[in-house]
N, C-alpha and C positions, 0 to 999 in steps of 0.2 A: 726423747726420739727425735732425729734429725728429719727438718720437713724436706722432701724430696724435693720440692717444687724452690727450694731457695736457692736463689743465685750461689754458682759457687758450690753447691752441695759436694759434689767432688773433691773438693777440698776442704774440706772438714778438717780443723787442726784441733777443735775442743769444743766437748758438750760436759757440761759439769749443771750442778747445785751446789756447788763448793765455794761460798763468796771470796775467802781470802784466794783461792786457787785461781778464780776467774781474773781476780784484781791484779794478780802477780801475772798471768799469762797478756792480759790487756797492757799492764806497763812495759812486757815484751817487746810486743807487736808493736807499741804507738812511743811511749814516752812514760818515765815514772809520773803519775798522776796521785789526786787524791778521790777519793771514791765512798760515797756516803749513802747508804741505802734509806731508801725517804719513807719506808712503812718496815713493820719487821715480819713480814710473808718472807718464807723465803725465797733468795735473786740465783736465778739459774742464768745461764750464760751461753752462747754459739759463736764462733769464730770459726769464719771462714777465710783462707786468705791465700793469693797464688799471685802468680807475678810474671808481667808480660814481658818487658825489659829491664829498665830499672823503675819502672812505677808500679807500687803494687794495688791490688785490690782486695777490698777487706767487706765482707759481711758479715755485721754484728748485730745479734739479738740481744738484750740484754732485759729481765724481766724480774720483780715488780721497777716500779721509777726508780731511779739513783740518781744521784749528782754526781757530776766528774768535774775536779779542778784542774787540768793541767798545765797552766801557767802558761806563758806564753810559747810558742812551737819557736825554734831554732835552726832545725838542719832540714823541714820540709814544709812545702805545701798541703794541706787536707782541702781536698772536694769531697764536702757531705753530702749525701742524697738521699732523701725521704725513703722509705721502701714502704713500711708500715707504722706508724704513731706519729709522733712528736718529738722534736727536740727542740728544746728551746736554748740557745745560744747567745752569752753575751762576747762579742767578737769588738774587743776595744770600746771603744764609745758607742757602736753600733748593739741593738738589742732587735735578733731573727727569731722568729719562729721556724724549724725545715721543716715542712710537713706539705704534702700533698704536691704540687709544680714548685717550692721554693727550697731550693738546695742552699749552701754555702759555701763559701771558697775563703779557705783560712789562711792567711800570708805568716810567713814568721817573725817574731817579733810582737805579733799582736796577742794580748793577755784574751787568754779564752777562759771561760766557765760553762758546763752545759749542766743541761738539766732535760734524763730521758724518760719520757712519759712509759707507763707497763706495758711493758711486752714489746718493746719496739725496737726494730729490724731499719738497719742504714749501710748503705753501701756507701764503703767512705776509701778514696784513692789516695792514697799517699804517694807524695810526688818531690823526689829529693830537690833541694835549694839548688843546688848547681846545674841541673836537668834543665830546672826551670828555667833556671839566666840564663843558660847557654841558647836555650831557643830563643828565647828575647835576645840577645845578643847576635845571632846568626839574622834575625828579621831586623835588627837596626841598623847591621852592617859596621857595628863595633860593641865594647863591653861598658854597659851604665855603670855609674859612679852611685846611682841614685837607684838603692834597692826595692825590686819591684814589690809592689803592692795589689792586690784587686779589690774592688768593692765586693763585700761579705756577702750580702743577698745575691743570688742567683736564679731568673726568673726562666725557669725551664719551659714556661707554656711561651714567652720570647719566638722568633722565629727561629732566632742565632742559639738559642738555647734547647730548641727540640732538635735542630740539629746537630749540635754537639752533642747529647741524650742520645740521640742513636748510635751513634758514631761509638758513642760509650758502649751501647747496649751490642753493638758487635763485635766489637773484643772483648767485654765479657764472656759472651755465649762463646766463642773460639778459645782462649782460655780457660774456660768450663771444660770445653769436650777436646782441648787439645787439636783444635782445629789448624790449618796451615797457616792463618794471619797469624798465632800465637807463639810460630815458630823462625826462627832465622833464615833467610833474613829478612823474611817481612817485619816481622813482630819490632824490630826498632824502625823500618817505615811509618808503620801505627804507631808508634807512640810517640814520634816526629810530630804527624801527625793530629793525635789528639791536642798536644801540647800548643800546636799552633792555633789551632782552630778554639781551644778554650783562652787565647790570645786572641783572635777574633772575635770572639762570641761575648767575653767578660769584658763588662771596665775595668780598666786599671789606671794606674799614675804614668801609660807609658803610651798612651793611646795617640796621642796628637804628636807624638815623633816619629810612631809607626806611620802616620800618615794616613792611617785607615779612613775609608772613602764611606760618608753618609750620607752622597748625591742619590741615592737608592728612595732614601727618606721620599715621602708625600710634601707635597707645596705650604701644605700647614706645618707641619715639624720645621721646615728651611725658615718659615717665615717667625716661627715662635723661638726661634734661638737668635736668627739675627735681633730681635726684640730685645733678648734677655743680653746679646751682645752690647749692644748700642745705648744700655744704661745698666750696667751691671750692678750699679749702687743705689738702685729705685729698689723699694718693698714691692716688688711683683705678689699677686695671689696667681693659682690656676683659673679663677675667671677672666683676670684681665689679661692672661696670658691667650686665652680661649678666643676672646672676645678678639685680641691682635691677631692671632692669625685663622681669625674669620671660620670658628667652629664649637659646637659645644666642648661642653670640659671632659662627659665621656671620650669624645672622639680624640681630646686631645690625648687622654692619660693614655687610652689603646694605642694612640700612635705611639707615644713616646714609649712605651710596654714592646711595643713588639719592633719597632727599628731602634731605640738606643739601650733596651735592656734595664729601663729605670724612668723615673717618675718626672713629671716636667720640674718638680723641684731639686730632684734629686742630679740634671743634668743640668740646673742653675749653679748647684752645688758646686760641680766639679768643673763648669766653667768660671764661675768666681777663683775656686782654688787655683785653675792654671795659670789664670791672669796676675793672681799674687806673685804668684809663683816666678810670672815672666819680671815684673815689676821689683821685686826684691832682688833677682839676679841683674837688673840692669844697672845695678851699682849708682844710683844718683846720689848726688851729694843732701847730705841733709836729710835722706828719708829714712823715716822710722817702720817699723812693724806696726805701728798703729794707722800712723799716717792711709799704710796700703791698704792695711784690714776694711777701713772706714772707705777709700776710695772705691772698692771690689762690693762694699754691701755689707760687712761685718762689723758690729756693734759693741757685739759681745766678745771682748780678747780673749778672755781663757776659752772659749766655744772655738773660737777661729784658731787659736794655737792646737789646740786638741785634736780638731778636723782635720787642718792644713799636716800635722803630724802623722796622723793618720793614712791620709794621704801617699805622701813621699819620704816618711820613715827619718823625718828631720822636724825641728823643730823652724817656723820663720826667720827667726835670730839668726839660727845658723844659715841658713841661703843669704840672707843678707851682709851677713859677715863674709863669705864665702865671694858674693857680688863685688865688694868692696877690695878684695882683695886682687881680685882679676883687673878689676878697674884701674887699679895704680901697678 
């Protein structure tokens, strides 16, 4: 029986304990994928699905535990939000536990593998790629040749994450009950707001191009970032950054989570990657990927290339060649 308290319960499309039927329906709703039972217990599924304008909201309940292997997304972004249970995700080179206040943002082109815990329920937003990239282009004032890629782990306890989740909950409730916000002409505006807010709330590879303001952060965040930028090649520790910022490690962690939506080391990684991209694009004579990697603090070139590709959708060598062509 379908729980009436389940979000989008009025838009239930599938309730069954037929594993093959559930697999086929999930493949039709999202994309073809591998689905493997992790126990001999019968697997049951619930799928609720509704559309705002172009975004679709999906509530999925699967139980017991299963492993899902969809490969790389191609035509859409997914935002996966835990309701009950845990989904362990492998997104490119990142490993994420989607549970409690940790959601996941999955970008096209990133290879994806998931393990759902027993009787897990998740709210999943499916956002067409062109809708998300059109929203980005409006904010940039131009179309970007670099594919949009979000940081995968999404902290819903951070202030921006909480605000975005509240906006999402409002949209889901309106869609569930056919409220005025879910109908034209308002639903198109609400959808644009959801996408714009996601670009503002979750780190991605176009943050600096958008010129998003970070000056509302307290002094110790600004001081720590200044220290990072001053010596990107240094082997920083959280303890060293906290000392430079004049606060405890705990305060520094909480501050970066709240005002940057990431950890101090996550912010350092993003700054290093953006500086590497700037240097690679500059077309400096005789520059090499290895030299640039060392210059911004990477000594493991394989990790540098993989992380750079996850952030910008291309290898460092591709950026270097493009920079040389522009220079010539």
